[in-house]
Structures are given as structure tokens and as C-alpha cells.
OpenMM code with the backbone's topology and positions (N, CA, C; nanometers):
from openmm import Vec3, app, unit

residues = "UNK UNK UNK UNK UNK UNK UNK UNK UNK UNK UNK UNK UNK UNK UNK UNK UNK UNK UNK UNK UNK UNK UNK UNK UNK UNK UNK UNK UNK UNK UNK UNK UNK UNK UNK UNK UNK UNK UNK UNK UNK".split()
positions = [
    Vec3(0.0829, -0.1166, 0.0141),
    Vec3(-0.0013, 0.0172, -0.0158),
    Vec3(0.0946, 0.1260, 0.0122),
    Vec3(0.0597, 0.2257, -0.0703),
    Vec3(0.1115, 0.3339, -0.0896),
    Vec3(0.0399, 0.4737, -0.0741),
    Vec3(0.0704, 0.5532, -0.0168),
    Vec3(0.0283, 0.7080, -0.0224),
    Vec3(0.1271, 0.7900, -0.0918),
    Vec3(0.0474, 0.8527, -0.1670),
    Vec3(0.1373, 0.9551, -0.2712),
    Vec3(0.0952, 1.1040, -0.2727),
    Vec3(0.2103, 1.1833, -0.2833),
    Vec3(0.1638, 1.3375, -0.2977),
    Vec3(0.2143, 1.3923, -0.4513),
    Vec3(0.1129, 1.4535, -0.4692),
    Vec3(0.1472, 1.4867, -0.6417),
    Vec3(0.1354, 1.6596, -0.6167),
    Vec3(0.2362, 1.7088, -0.7105),
    Vec3(0.2147, 1.8519, -0.7606),
    Vec3(0.1420, 1.8597, -0.9007),
    Vec3(0.0428, 1.9270, -0.8914),
    Vec3(-0.0592, 1.9330, -1.0293),
    Vec3(-0.0077, 1.9998, -1.0997),
    Vec3(0.0998, 2.1338, -1.0832),
    Vec3(0.1447, 2.1775, -1.1883),
    Vec3(0.2581, 2.1477, -1.2308),
    Vec3(0.3638, 2.0588, -1.1661),
    Vec3(0.4199, 1.9781, -1.2443),
    Vec3(0.3935, 1.8228, -1.3118),
    Vec3(0.3111, 1.7944, -1.2362),
    Vec3(0.2843, 1.6454, -1.2688),
    Vec3(0.3907, 1.5458, -1.2049),
    Vec3(0.4839, 1.5974, -1.0939),
    Vec3(0.5518, 1.5045, -1.0327),
    Vec3(0.4864, 1.4630, -0.9118),
    Vec3(0.5171, 1.3339, -0.8905),
    Vec3(0.4585, 1.2706, -0.7380),
    Vec3(0.6065, 1.2086, -0.7090),
    Vec3(0.5445, 1.1655, -0.5427),
    Vec3(0.6364, 1.1038, -0.4688),
    Vec3(0.5309, 1.0244, -0.3673),
    Vec3(0.6490, 0.9256, -0.3245),
    Vec3(0.5650, 0.8240, -0.2091),
    Vec3(0.5806, 0.8610, -0.1182),
    Vec3(0.5030, 0.9058, -0.0128),
    Vec3(0.5056, 0.9508, 0.1009),
    Vec3(0.5247, 0.8468, 0.2275),
    Vec3(0.4233, 0.7490, 0.2074),
    Vec3(0.4469, 0.6096, 0.2999),
    Vec3(0.4320, 0.5188, 0.2113),
    Vec3(0.5115, 0.3859, 0.2640),
    Vec3(0.4982, 0.2478, 0.1491),
    Vec3(0.4773, 0.1710, 0.2523),
    Vec3(0.3767, 0.0431, 0.2730),
    Vec3(0.3788, -0.0240, 0.3581),
    Vec3(0.3813, -0.1709, 0.2796),
    Vec3(0.4495, -0.2635, 0.3200),
    Vec3(0.4604, -0.3902, 0.2418),
    Vec3(0.4619, -0.5356, 0.3509),
    Vec3(0.3669, -0.6082, 0.3374),
    Vec3(0.3514, -0.7253, 0.3938),
    Vec3(0.3513, -0.8588, 0.2948),
    Vec3(0.4575, -0.9101, 0.2807),
    Vec3(0.4412, -1.0240, 0.1599),
    Vec3(0.3447, -1.1358, 0.1789),
    Vec3(0.3453, -1.1950, 0.3034),
    Vec3(0.2742, -1.3102, 0.3231),
    Vec3(0.1315, -1.2855, 0.3315),
    Vec3(0.0815, -1.1580, 0.3270),
    Vec3(-0.0810, -1.1297, 0.3184),
    Vec3(-0.1191, -1.0029, 0.2686),
    Vec3(-0.2220, -0.9364, 0.2886),
    Vec3(-0.2542, -0.8157, 0.2639),
    Vec3(-0.2708, -0.7280, 0.3595),
    Vec3(-0.2501, -0.6055, 0.3039),
    Vec3(-0.2596, -0.4611, 0.4327),
    Vec3(-0.3824, -0.4237, 0.4506),
    Vec3(-0.4559, -0.4062, 0.5378),
    Vec3(-0.5476, -0.3409, 0.5710),
    Vec3(-0.5163, -0.1920, 0.5669),
    Vec3(-0.6280, -0.1071, 0.5143),
    Vec3(-0.5958, 0.0292, 0.5315),
    Vec3(-0.6749, 0.0821, 0.6559),
    Vec3(-0.5852, 0.0930, 0.7405),
    Vec3(-0.6807, 0.1179, 0.8865),
    Vec3(-0.5349, 0.2233, 0.9785),
    Vec3(-0.6089, 0.3063, 1.0032),
    Vec3(-0.7642, 0.3470, 1.0073),
    Vec3(-0.7685, 0.4141, 0.8478),
    Vec3(-0.9273, 0.3971, 0.8294),
    Vec3(-0.9190, 0.4612, 0.7096),
    Vec3(-0.9184, 0.5879, 0.6784),
    Vec3(-0.9103, 0.6656, 0.5449),
    Vec3(-0.9084, 0.7900, 0.5359),
    Vec3(-1.0396, 0.8381, 0.5237),
    Vec3(-1.0646, 0.9398, 0.5999),
    Vec3(-1.1711, 1.0487, 0.5869),
    Vec3(-1.1747, 1.1333, 0.5069),
    Vec3(-1.2062, 1.1675, 0.4158),
    Vec3(-1.2287, 1.2810, 0.3298),
    Vec3(-1.3187, 1.3807, 0.3890),
    Vec3(-1.2644, 1.5267, 0.4240),
    Vec3(-1.3200, 1.6002, 0.4515),
    Vec3(-1.4517, 1.6728, 0.3466),
    Vec3(-1.5238, 1.7324, 0.4205),
    Vec3(-1.6601, 1.7963, 0.3056),
    Vec3(-1.5943, 1.8599, 0.2219),
    Vec3(-1.4844, 1.9339, 0.2232),
    Vec3(-1.4492, 2.0078, 0.0747),
    Vec3(-1.4005, 1.9313, -0.0418),
    Vec3(-1.3903, 1.7963, -0.0069),
    Vec3(-1.3607, 1.7038, -0.1188),
    Vec3(-1.2159, 1.7159, -0.1578),
    Vec3(-1.1244, 1.7911, -0.0926),
    Vec3(-1.0075, 1.8277, -0.1343),
    Vec3(-0.8850, 1.7729, -0.0412),
    Vec3(-0.9394, 1.7545, 0.0744),
    Vec3(-0.8591, 1.6972, 0.1985),
    Vec3(-0.8731, 1.5898, 0.2981),
    Vec3(-0.7861, 1.5221, 0.3413),
    Vec3(-0.7820, 1.4123, 0.4057),
    Vec3(-0.7499, 1.4059, 0.5380),
] * unit.nanometer
topology = app.Topology()
chain = topology.addChain("A")
for resn in residues:
    res = topology.addResidue(resn, chain)
    for name in ("N", "CA", "C"):
        topology.addAtom(name, app.Element.getBySymbol(name[0]), res)
């Protein structure tokens, strides 16, 4: 699972957090809560 950040003006992106667990899947916990402006979490 990866969380990424992107710059819309340049199109560049980077990985902020990367999680890996080879023997099973990773659970998104706690879940992302999108704020009412639909731009921030």
C-alpha cells in the first residue's frame, strides 16, 4: 500500500508512505476520511 503526494502544476509525484507485507494483504486502517471540501483528508 502506498500513499502518494502529487504536484498538479508539474505533474511530479512522490511516495509519502509505503507499507509492504509479503505473506498477506495490508488493511487500510485507519481508513482515510475525506473532509467536506472533497480536497483534504
